[in-house]
C-alpha positions as CSV (number, residue, x, y, z in Angstrom):
1,M,126.1,-12.6,39.2
2,D,127.7,-11.3,36.0
3,K,131.2,-11.8,37.2
4,L,130.6,-15.4,37.9
5,K,129.0,-15.9,34.5
6,Q,132.0,-14.2,32.8
7,R,134.4,-16.5,34.7
8,I,132.3,-19.6,33.7
9,V,132.5,-18.6,30.1
10,E,136.3,-17.8,30.3
11,E,137.4,-20.8,32.4
12,G,134.7,-23.4,32.1
13,V,135.5,-26.4,29.9
14,V,132.5,-28.0,28.1
15,V,133.3,-31.8,28.3
16,S,130.1,-32.9,26.6
17,N,126.5,-31.7,26.2
18,Q,125.9,-32.8,29.8
19,V,129.2,-32.0,31.6
20,L,130.8,-28.7,32.4
21,K,134.2,-28.7,34.1
22,L,134.7,-25.8,36.5
23,D,138.0,-26.8,38.1
24,G,139.7,-23.4,37.6
25,L,137.2,-21.5,39.8
26,L,135.1,-23.9,41.8
27,N,135.9,-27.6,41.9
28,H,139.6,-27.8,42.2
29,Q,141.1,-24.3,42.5
30,V,139.1,-21.7,44.4
31,D,139.2,-17.9,43.8
32,P,138.8,-16.5,47.4
33,Q,137.4,-13.1,46.3
34,L,134.8,-14.6,43.9
35,T,133.9,-17.2,46.6
36,M,133.3,-14.5,49.2
37,E,131.2,-12.5,46.7
38,M,129.1,-15.6,46.1
39,G,128.7,-16.1,49.9
40,K,127.6,-12.4,50.2
41,E,125.0,-12.9,47.5
42,F,123.6,-16.1,49.1
43,A,123.6,-14.4,52.5
44,K,121.7,-11.4,51.0
45,R,119.1,-13.7,49.4
46,F,118.5,-15.7,52.6
47,R,119.2,-13.2,55.4
48,D,115.6,-13.0,56.4
49,A,115.1,-16.8,56.6
50,G,116.4,-17.1,60.2
51,V,119.2,-19.4,59.2
52,T,120.9,-21.0,62.2
53,R,123.3,-23.3,60.2
54,V,124.6,-23.7,56.7
55,V,125.0,-27.3,55.4
56,T,126.8,-28.6,52.4
57,V,128.2,-31.9,51.0
58,E,131.9,-32.6,51.0
59,S,133.9,-31.2,49.2
60,S,133.4,-28.8,46.3
61,G,130.5,-26.9,48.1
62,I,132.6,-26.2,51.2
63,S,134.2,-23.0,50.1
64,V,131.0,-21.2,49.0
65,A,129.1,-22.6,52.0
66,F,131.8,-21.3,54.3
67,A,131.6,-17.9,52.7
68,T,127.8,-17.9,53.1
69,A,128.0,-19.1,56.8
70,Y,130.6,-16.4,57.5
71,E,128.4,-13.7,56.0
72,L,125.4,-14.9,58.0
73,G,127.4,-15.4,61.2
74,V,126.3,-19.0,61.7
75,P,128.2,-22.4,61.8
76,L,128.9,-24.4,58.7
77,L,128.3,-28.2,58.7
78,F,129.3,-30.4,55.9
79,A,128.1,-33.9,55.2
80,R,131.0,-36.3,55.0
81,R,131.3,-38.8,52.1
82,K,133.2,-41.4,54.1
83,K,132.7,-42.8,57.5
84,T,135.8,-42.3,59.7
85,L,137.0,-44.4,62.6
86,L,135.8,-41.7,65.0
87,A,132.3,-41.5,63.5
88,E,129.4,-42.1,65.9
89,P,127.4,-45.3,65.1
90,D,124.1,-43.4,64.9
91,M,124.9,-40.8,62.2
92,L,122.3,-39.6,59.8
93,C,123.2,-41.3,56.5
94,E,121.8,-41.4,53.0
95,R,123.2,-43.3,50.0
96,V,123.5,-41.1,46.8
97,P,124.8,-41.6,43.3
98,S,127.2,-39.0,42.0
99,F,126.6,-37.8,38.4
100,T,130.1,-36.6,37.7
101,K,132.0,-39.3,39.7
102,G,129.8,-42.1,38.4
103,I,129.7,-43.8,41.8
104,V,127.4,-44.3,44.7
105,T,128.5,-43.0,48.1
106,D,127.1,-42.4,51.5
107,I,126.7,-38.9,52.9
108,L,126.7,-38.6,56.7
109,I,126.0,-36.0,59.3
110,S,126.5,-36.4,63.0
111,R,123.3,-35.9,65.0
112,E,125.4,-33.9,67.4
113,F,125.5,-30.9,65.1
114,I,121.9,-30.7,63.7
115,S,118.7,-30.6,65.7
116,A,115.0,-29.9,65.4
117,D,115.7,-26.3,66.5
118,D,117.8,-25.6,63.4
119,K,116.8,-23.6,60.3
120,I,119.1,-25.0,57.6
121,L,120.4,-23.3,54.5
122,F,121.8,-25.9,52.1
123,I,124.5,-24.5,49.8
124,D,126.3,-26.5,47.0
125,D,128.4,-25.9,43.9
126,I,126.5,-27.5,41.1
127,I,123.1,-29.2,40.6
128,A,122.7,-31.6,37.7
129,N,120.4,-34.5,38.5
130,G,120.0,-33.5,42.1
131,D,120.8,-36.8,43.8
132,A,123.2,-35.4,46.4
133,A,120.7,-32.6,47.1
134,R,117.8,-35.0,47.5
135,G,120.0,-37.2,49.9
136,L,121.0,-34.2,52.0
137,I,117.3,-33.0,52.1
138,K,116.3,-36.4,53.4
139,I,118.9,-36.2,56.2
140,I,117.7,-32.7,57.1
141,E,114.1,-33.9,57.3
142,R,115.1,-36.9,59.5
143,S,116.9,-34.6,61.8
144,G,113.7,-32.7,62.4
145,A,115.4,-29.4,61.4
146,E,113.7,-27.0,59.0
147,L,115.2,-26.5,55.5
148,V,114.7,-22.8,54.7
149,G,116.2,-23.0,51.3
150,V,118.9,-24.2,48.9
151,G,121.5,-22.1,47.2
152,I,123.3,-23.5,44.2
153,V,126.2,-21.7,42.5
154,V,125.6,-23.3,39.0
155,E,122.3,-25.0,38.0
156,K,122.3,-27.0,34.8
157,S,118.6,-26.4,34.1
158,F,118.6,-28.9,31.2
159,Q,119.0,-31.6,33.8
160,P,116.2,-32.5,36.3
161,G,117.8,-31.7,39.7
162,G,116.7,-28.0,40.2
163,K,113.2,-28.7,39.0
164,A,112.9,-31.7,41.2
165,I,113.9,-29.6,44.3
166,R,111.4,-26.8,43.3
167,D,108.7,-29.3,42.7
168,Q,109.0,-30.3,46.4
169,G,108.1,-26.7,47.3
170,I,111.7,-25.9,48.4
171,R,113.0,-22.5,47.7
172,L,116.0,-22.8,45.4
173,E,118.2,-19.9,44.5
174,T,121.0,-20.2,41.8
175,L,123.7,-17.7,40.9
176,A,124.1,-18.9,37.4
177,Q,121.6,-21.0,35.5
178,I,122.9,-22.8,32.4
179,E,120.3,-23.7,29.8
180,S,122.5,-25.6,27.4
181,L,126.0,-26.9,26.7
182,E,125.1,-28.0,23.1
183,G,127.8,-27.7,20.5
184,G,130.4,-26.9,23.2
185,K,128.8,-23.5,23.9
186,I,127.7,-22.3,27.4
187,T,124.2,-20.8,27.2
188,F,122.8,-19.1,30.3
189,A,119.0,-19.2,31.0
190,D,118.8,-15.5,31.8
C-alpha cells in the first residue's frame, strides 16, 4: 500500500533504531479513510479463507480490525487487556509482555464469543517481537477455533515477531514491512 508507506514516511517518528512512533495515523489518531482502505486490502487478501470472525488485541488494532471485519461482513472480537468486574471467571487468558509499553499484561477473550466452529483472522497494527501475537494465537488454539491468518499493518522485519509467526506455518500478510530504522531513516523491505 503505497499511500500507507507515504504516510509512514511523512508522519512516522523514528524514536530509536528499534522504535517507530505512528501516533498521527495509527496508534493515537486514526485516519478513517486510510483505515478503511487498509481494511479493504486485508479483506481482499483473506476473502477466500472463510473468515467467520476477526480478532485483535485492545486497543491500537481495533480500528483496522473493525474496517476488515466490516469489509468481510463478520463480527469483530477484541482481546481485553484488563479484567473487568463483569468478566466471566473462565475467560481464555494469556500473559504477554509489551515491547513498546515495557510491561507485562494479560489479554483475555470470553469463551462466549469464540468457538471451535470459527475461522479466525487476527489483525493488528504493528508486530515487533510478536509477544502479543503469540499470546493471542495461544488463546485461539485453546478455543479450538482455526486461525486462517494474521494481517499486520506494519511489520518491523528487523525484529523477530513476523518471522516467528511464519515459522509456525501461519500465513502472515503485512501492508508495510520496515527493514530498518537505522540513522533515523525509515527503510521499507520492498
